[in-house]
C-alpha atoms as one frame of an Amber mdcrd trajectory, in Angstrom:
protein
   0.000   0.000   0.000   1.162   3.528  -0.821   0.411   6.707   1.118   0.234
   9.907  -0.949   0.538  13.343   0.665   0.376  16.881  -0.662   1.804  19.142
   2.060   1.046  22.716   1.011   1.293  26.038   2.759  -2.411  25.972   3.678
  -3.786  22.466   3.095  -2.451  19.017   3.944  -4.081  16.456   1.645  -3.561
  12.700   1.742  -4.936   9.394   0.497  -4.110   5.698   0.516  -3.628   4.281
  -2.981  -6.789   5.282  -4.878  -8.852   5.963  -1.763 -10.649   9.202  -0.918
  -8.565  12.342  -0.692  -8.770  13.791   2.825  -7.798  17.317   3.865  -6.313
  18.755   7.061  -4.889  22.173   7.858  -1.141  22.356   7.297  -0.483  24.543
  10.319  -2.301  22.018  12.520  -0.467  18.958  11.160   2.963  17.782  12.277
   4.383  15.695   9.476   6.470  13.139  11.370   3.839  12.208  14.001   1.220
  12.036  11.235   3.316   9.641   9.149   4.056   7.471  12.172   0.355   7.306
  13.081  -0.517   6.220   9.531   2.192   3.558   9.499   0.987   2.205  12.850
  -2.648   2.299  11.726  -1.993   0.711   8.308   0.875  -1.722   8.706   0.721
  -2.544   4.997   2.162   0.856   4.013   5.439   0.217   2.217   6.029   3.514
   0.442   5.154   7.122   1.197   5.098   9.713  -1.580   5.105  13.363  -0.502
   4.522  16.447  -2.605   6.060  19.222  -0.506   5.750  23.016  -0.738   9.439
  23.618  -0.255  12.887  22.605  -1.379  13.740  18.907  -1.173  16.490  16.600
  -2.363  17.250  12.898  -1.901  14.592  12.354   0.768  15.605  15.413   2.775
  13.656  18.623   3.383  16.146  21.417   2.724  13.969  24.485   3.152  10.308
  25.348   3.610   9.488  29.070   3.367   5.819  28.576   4.294   6.018  25.450
   6.495   7.705  25.074   9.879   9.872  22.084   9.044  13.231  21.874   7.330
  16.666  20.270   7.363  15.323  16.828   8.176  16.107  13.581   6.373  12.678
  11.933   6.245  13.844   9.205   3.921  16.594   7.976   6.219  14.497   8.269
   9.377  11.524   6.215   8.155  13.595   3.601   6.375  15.760   3.007   9.453
  12.840   2.950  11.911  10.028   1.337   9.885  11.605  -0.015   6.673   9.253
   2.296   4.800  10.545   4.172   1.768   9.789   7.889   1.523   9.824   9.689
  -1.802   9.905  13.511  -1.588   9.321  15.904  -4.468   8.576  19.593  -4.756
   4.815  20.137  -5.051   4.956  22.144  -8.266   7.250  19.634  -9.916   4.576
  17.056  -9.128   1.823  19.271 -10.538   3.889  19.856 -13.688   4.217  16.090
 -14.188   0.418  15.775 -14.090  -0.092  18.662 -16.526   2.511  17.259 -18.903
   0.702  13.898 -18.910  -2.146  15.688 -20.712   0.026  17.700 -23.108   2.890
  15.417 -24.065   3.416  17.264 -27.334   4.567  20.373 -25.422   8.266  21.116
 -25.859   8.325  23.555 -22.913   5.591  23.524 -20.277   5.632  26.370 -17.746
   3.544  26.222 -14.581   2.630  29.072 -12.199   0.815  28.363  -8.933  -0.368
  31.232  -6.773  -1.749  30.166  -3.418  -0.283  30.795   0.007   2.973  31.479
  -1.855   4.038  31.804  -5.480   5.829  28.993  -7.265   6.649  27.682 -10.690
   7.903  24.558 -12.399   9.020  23.641 -15.896   9.001  20.496 -18.013  11.403
  20.726 -20.952  11.549  17.962 -23.565   9.607  15.712 -21.183  11.895  16.223
 -18.167  11.427  18.302 -15.014  13.876  21.193 -14.870  15.676  20.599 -11.566
  19.053  22.331 -11.487  21.951  20.947  -9.485  20.152  21.275  -6.115  16.617
  20.451  -7.313  15.514  24.066  -6.754  15.299  25.359 -10.318  12.119  27.282
 -11.033  11.695  29.069  -7.688  10.100  32.106  -9.311   8.610  33.361  -6.049
  12.051  34.008  -4.602  13.463  36.156  -7.378  14.309  39.640  -6.010  11.639
  42.113  -7.110  10.817  44.905  -4.666  11.852  45.616  -1.079   9.103  45.302
   1.519   8.789  45.908   5.247   8.375  42.141   5.580  10.633  39.141   5.581
   9.985  36.217   3.283  10.175  32.702   4.697  13.403  32.259   2.724  15.005
  35.128   4.665  14.958  37.919   2.064  12.879  41.084   2.116  12.456  41.595
  -1.639  11.049  38.334  -3.034   8.321  38.304  -5.675   6.269  36.169  -3.290
   5.964  39.133  -0.926   3.931  40.874  -3.663   2.443  37.965  -5.623   0.719
  35.499  -3.283  -2.312  34.949  -1.120  -0.256  36.251   1.798   0.443  39.484
  -0.065  -3.271  39.986  -0.712  -4.049  39.182   2.938  -6.766  36.778   1.893
  -8.472  37.689  -1.369  -7.826  39.970  -4.307 -11.299  41.436  -3.994 -10.705
  42.716  -0.455  -7.048  43.736  -0.828  -6.215  47.447  -0.896  -5.465  49.124
  -4.229  -1.726  49.303  -3.595  -1.540  45.541  -2.963  -3.594  44.797  -6.100
  -1.358  47.010  -8.253   1.811  45.466  -6.858   0.397  41.963  -7.321  -0.299
  42.520 -11.025   3.032  44.271 -11.611   4.890  41.387  -9.984   2.923  38.770
 -11.883   3.595  40.527 -15.189   7.305  40.721 -14.331   7.422  36.983 -13.601
   5.435  36.112 -16.729   7.617  38.127 -19.108  10.766  36.778 -17.456   9.637
  33.210 -18.114   8.520  34.040 -21.672  11.953  35.316 -22.580  14.006  32.747
 -20.669  12.140  29.603 -21.694   9.916  30.488 -24.668   7.205  28.011 -23.560
   4.526  26.677 -25.851   2.210  25.868 -22.920   1.540  27.901 -19.775  -0.607
  26.411 -16.986  -1.946  28.407 -14.034  -3.137  26.980 -10.726  -3.534  27.594
  -7.016  -6.288  29.075  -4.894  -5.666  32.703  -5.857  -5.943  31.839  -9.559
  -9.073  29.722  -9.114 -10.747  32.484  -7.118  -9.686  35.188  -9.578 -10.099
  33.796 -13.109  -9.493  37.273 -14.582  -5.791  36.485 -14.055  -5.983  34.262
 -17.154  -7.191  37.163 -19.318  -4.614  39.462 -17.720  -1.758  37.179 -18.766
  -3.203  36.677 -22.240  -3.157  40.441 -22.677   0.405  40.576 -21.346   1.343
  37.975 -23.937  -0.211  40.072 -26.698   2.020  42.953 -25.596   5.159  40.872
 -25.072   8.510  41.478 -26.705   9.074  39.577 -29.977   5.304  39.070 -30.261
   5.524  39.427 -34.032   7.717  36.326 -34.285   6.321  34.276 -31.412   4.163
  31.277 -32.256   0.888  30.796 -30.408   1.087  30.271 -26.637  -1.620  28.212
 -24.994  -2.433  29.646 -21.550  -4.987  27.859 -19.379  -6.041  27.203 -15.794
  -5.463  23.702 -14.402  -8.563  21.532 -14.563  -8.153  20.026 -11.064  -7.286
  21.188  -7.539  -5.127  18.188  -6.664  -2.651  18.116  -9.549   0.250  17.520
  -7.145  -1.279  14.292  -5.808  -2.039  13.095  -9.334   1.520  13.911 -10.382
   2.827  11.949  -7.399   0.853   8.914  -8.527   2.383   9.166 -11.987   5.873
   9.430 -10.503   5.192   6.456  -8.206   4.567   4.290 -11.264   8.033   5.112
 -12.543
């Protein structure tokens, strides 16, 4: 039996094999005690697959800007104590794997998720773009504009401080005009940066802020129409993800090898 978990900045979702997807609050869930309780409750669990909203590598959580856990080797701990294998992957990498499974003709798939934070992932020629430390694509932590706040990564000028649910303090509708303006300016900056660096042929949007504010799709389409080199660019398909749990579905694809 496999246990699948999507540990996001707001929601903690999990399921056993193809069972029902259950949801807890991330800030009320301690990962290690939860995993141990599941292993003790279901002694047939042999592998645990975790989609994690942070930076991970080789079974170890390296950093978690929006989650209070880091620098812990989950893989080693659970294999030594329970003989259970733990597979860790960044949540947006998982979501990108799911999206690519529907668009396998895409040469470059770019993914933006705006929820509690702001993240991105890329699939190029069928492979996740990882970089040497498996942290390629961290768009939310590109320096953009100094704020009187500190990002979870330690900086005070990250895009995520302007483009995220945290930046809007809940919803776009109820945010003040300055926050709305900064949000759209930051999003446009990120979008044009990705257009010019990666020249994607498919751009997928997801996350709670996007789902609750579908005008963001039209905003980015208009930005594309005004982008540099527009006269020579081929068509770019921009769409909103069709499911809320793309990370879990991507995990299941990865678990099948």
